N, C-alpha and C positions, 0 to 999 in steps of 0.2 A: 745562623744557628738555624733556620727553617729547613733546609738541606738537611744536615745530620741529622735533625726532628724526623725528618720523612724516612731516611735510609734507617734510622733506628726501627723506626715503627713498621716498615718494609720488611727486617731481617726478623724480628718477633714475629709476624705475621706467619713469615714463613716454616719457620719451626713450628707454630701454633700447627699445621696442618701435618707435619709429623707428628707432633703426639697423638693429635688427631685419628693419626694411624694407627698406631699405640693403642690408645685408648678404645675403638671399636676391634683392635684385633683380641685386645683380653676379653669384653663384652663377648665378642664370640666363643672362645674359649669354653666360658661360662655357659652358653646359652645349649653349647654340640653336648658337655659336658652333661648338664640337667637331661636332654632328650637321650643321650645313648646310657643315661643311666635307666631309662626302660626297659632297655634293651642290652643292655650287660650280660644278664644271667644266661638269657640266652646265644650270646656271641659266644661265650666263654663257655657255656657246656657241648656246643657245635664243636669250638675251639679242641674240647677234651676228647669228643670222640674222634677226631683227627688222629688222635694218636694209639687208639686202638683196634686201630683196623687190623685185620688178620690175627687179634689174638682177642681169644674168647676170655683168659684168665687175665686180664688187667682188672685191676680195682683204686681206684682214687681214693683218697682219704682226704679229709681236712682238719689235723691236730688242732687247731686253731683258731677257732671262728674271727675274733676281733683281727687276727693275720691274713684270713679271707678278706676281712671287709679293707683295709687298707690295703689288699693287693690290687681290690674291684677299684679304689680310687684313683690307683696310682695307675692303673690300666686306662679309663677314663680321663684323667688329662694329658698322657699318650698321645691316646687317639686326637684326642682335642685338638693338641697342637700341632698334630702331624697334618691334618682337614683343614686347620684357617693359617696356615704355612706357606701356600701357594697365591691366596689373596693377598696373605701380608707384602709378602715377597714383588708381587704384581706392582701394589700400592706404593710401595716403597722403589720400584726402579721405576714408573709415572713422574714421582715426586723430587725425584733427583737427576733423571735424564734430559731435562731442558737445561741445566746447569755445566752439561760434561762435554770436554773436549771428544771428539768419533774416535781417538785410540782409549778415552778413557771408559766411553761406553760399553765398548766389546769385555773391556775385563770386569765392568761393572752389572754386565747382564752375565757373566759367564757365573758370576760368584751365587748372582742371585738365586740363578738358575737353578744353580748343586744344593741350596741352601731350600730352596721351595718344591723342588722337584726330587731331585736323588733321596733327600731323607725320607721321605714318604715311602720311597721306592724300596728302600734298603728296608723302612720297617716292616712293610706287606711282607716284602722274600723272607727278613729275619722271622717272623711271628707264625707265617700259612705256610711255608717252604723249608727251613731250614730247622728251626726246632723238633716239628712235629718229625722229619727225617731221619735223623738225630736220637730225639727220644724211643721212636722205632726200632733205629738201629741198634742202639746201643744194647735195648730191652732183648732183642732177639740174641743176640750175642752171649746177652749173660744169663738167658733163662737155663733153669738147671732140671736136665730131662734124669730121667731112670726110672726105666720098664715102660709101663704106660703112663704113668702119671707125672705129673709138669709140677714142678713147685708156685703156687702161686702169688705172682709178685705182686707189691702192694706202696704204691707211691705217693707223697704228700703231692696235692697238686697245687698249693702255696709255692712251695718250692721248686714245681716246673717252668709253673709262670714268673716267677723272681727273677729265674734266669735271665727269660727277656725282657724285663722289667730294666734289668740292672742292664744289660748292654745297651736298649733303647735309652736310656739315661745318661749313658756314657757320649754315645753316638749323637743326640739333640743338644746334651752341654758340651759337647767338644766342635762340632761342628760351629755351633752359633760362638763359642769363644773366636774363634776360629775366622770367622767373619767378622764380627765386632773389631778385633786387634788387625785384623789387611784392612776394613773402613777407615783406622784411625792412621795407618800408614799412607792410604791410599789418598786422603786429604789432609794430608799434612801436618799431622798432629804429631810432628816426630823433633826430638832432639837429641843430636849426637847419632842420627838412624836408630832412634830407640820411639816406640809410641810411649809419648807422655803417659797415655793411661793403662798401659802395659802391667806393671803390677798389680793396682788394683785389680783389674779384669782378673788377672790371672789367679789370685787370694779368692775371687769373687765365686769362681768358676771349679777351682781346688774346694770350695766349702760347698757349693752344692753339691759335688761328685760324691762327696765323703758321706754328705748328709743324705743323699736321694736312695744310693744304695740296698737294696733290702739286707735284709738280717742273711741271708744267702750267702751274700760276699763277704761274710765278718772273716778277718785277716787278712782280706786282699783289699780293704776300705782305702788304706792311704797309698798302697803300691798302685792301684789301679786309678785314685786322683791324679798323684804325681805324672803316672805316664801321660792321662788325659788334657793335661797344661803342658807337660813340654813338647806331645806331638803338635797342639794346636800351639804353639808359641812358635814352634819350628815351621811348622805350616806358612804361618803370618809372615813369615820374616821373606817371605817369597815375593811377597806383595811388591809392585814396582813404588816407586816414589816418584809422581811427575811432576814435572817443573811447571809450574803457574806465568 
C-alpha cells in the first residue's frame, strides 16, 4: 500500500505545480491590468491619433460613456492576457517537457510557441498596423468633396475600437480552444479518435465568444461563434496521437 500512496501523492504534487502556474498567471493578469489602467487613456488617445494622420477634419465622438468604460476594461484584459502569455507558455513547457519523448517535445514546443508568441504578435499587428491602415484607407475613399469644402466626418470611437476587440477575442479564444483540444489528444484523452472533453470545451468556447463580442457584432454573434469553434475543432484534429 505504501508505494501506491507515494505514487498518488507524487501525482497530486505534480499537478499542483501546474495549478500554481495557472494561479500565478491569473494573478499576473490582474496586476498588469491594474498597472495599465493608469495608462489606458493615454494609450487610446495616442492610438486614435494614428487614425487621423493626414486628415484635419476627423472628429471622434463617444456617444455612450458607459460603452467607453466597458471598452477600456476589455482592452485592459486583452492586453494583459497577451503580455502574460509568453511567461505562461514558457512555464508550461518547462513543466511538461521532462515527461515527454523527443518526438513529442517538438510538437509540444511548436504549439506553445504559437500560443505564447504568435498571438501577441498578431494582436500587435492588428491594433497598430491593420486597423489604422484600414480606417484611414476607407475614410480616404469615402470622403465627399464638393468645391473647396469637404464634408466633415464623425466617427464613433467605441465602434472602431470594438472591431479590434471582437477580432482579438475571437483570436485568443479560438487559439486557446485549439490548444486545449490538441493537448487532450496529445496526452491520450481520446475515445474512438475523439477527445473526451471535446463537446464541453467547444460549448464553453462558443459561449465565451458569444458573450465577449461587442455590440458592434450584433447580428453576427452566433455565426462568428460557430465559425470559431468549427475551425478550432478542425485544426485540433490534425494533432497526432502518440502511442505511449
